[in-house]
C-alpha positions, 0 to 999 in steps of 0.5 A, spaced: 799 750 885 793 752 889 796 749 896 793 749 903 787 752 906 785 753 899 787 747 897 782 743 902 776 747 900 778 747 892 777 739 893 771 739 897 768 743 892 770 737 887 767 733 892 761 737 894 759 738 886 760 731 884 756 728 889 750 733 887 751 731 880 751 724 881 744 724 886 742 728 879 744 724 874 741 718 878 734 722 877 735 725 870 737 717 868 733 712 872 728 715 877 724 720 873 723 714 867 721 709 873 716 715 877 713 716 869 711 709 868 706 708 874 699 710 874 700 718 875 697 718 882 702 713 884 707 718 881 705 724 884 705 720 890 711 718 890 715 725 887 711 728 892 714 723 898 722 725 895 720 731 895 719 732 903 725 726 904 730 730 900 730 736 905 733 733 910 740 734 912 743 728 909 742 731 901 741 738 903 749 739 906 751 737 900 747 741 896 747 748 900 754 746 903 756 746 895 753 752 895 756 756 900 763 753 898 762 755 892 760 761 894 766 762 899 771 759 893 769 765 889 770 770 893 776 768 896 779 767 888 777 774 886 781 777 893 786 772 892 786 772 884 791 766 883 797 765 878 794 759 876 787 756 876 783 763 876 778 762 871 777 755 872 775 756 879 771 762 877 767 758 872 766 752 877 763 757 882 759 760 877 757 753 874 755 750 880 751 758 883 747 759 877 747 753 873 745 748 878 743 752 885 739 758 882 736 753 877 734 749 883 730 755 885 728 758 879 725 751 875 725 745 879 723 748 886 716 751 883 714 745 879 715 741 886 711 746 889 705 747 884 705 738 885 705 739 892 698 742 893 696 737 890 692 731 891 695 725 887 688 722 886 687 727 882 684 729 875 688 736 876 694 731 878 693 726 872 693 732 867 699 736 870 704 729 871 706 728 864 708 736 864 712 736 871 716 730 869 717 733 863 720 739 864 722 738 871 727 732 867 728 738 863 732 742 868 735 736 872 739 735 866 741 742 867 743 741 874 746 736 873 751 738 867 752 743 871 754 740 877 758 735 874 762 741 870 763 745 876 766 739 879 771 738 872 772 745 873 775 745 880 779 738 878 782 743 872 784 748 878 788 744 882 792 740 875 
């Protein structure tokens, strides 16, 4: 069984990945649906505001901190190669780093950046908004699943 500081790191990984999964789950299940029901100018303005506010420490600590923690867990697992939990630890780290953090950088952030350049009341924003909501949400589903699966994988490593 995993113990000592390694146990604490893994437990923090469960918590961090689970917190991020919960935030993304909220966006996938009700936030984006609510924004999509608004007139495009209001939805765009609200999402642009969310994309600024999310960069504050409260969320970024969980999001980036979990990525760093997953990286540390992966390296420590490769170095120590424990008798139990190795596959689960490496899988959890890969799921979060690639399926959550990587997808954010490759898929969600570019869409956010494109939206940020638009005037909420413009025809361009109104035309882009339905595509943005659909594509952003699909990729958010991927992030949600990856972060939740990473958390579960870490729990299994502790079992």
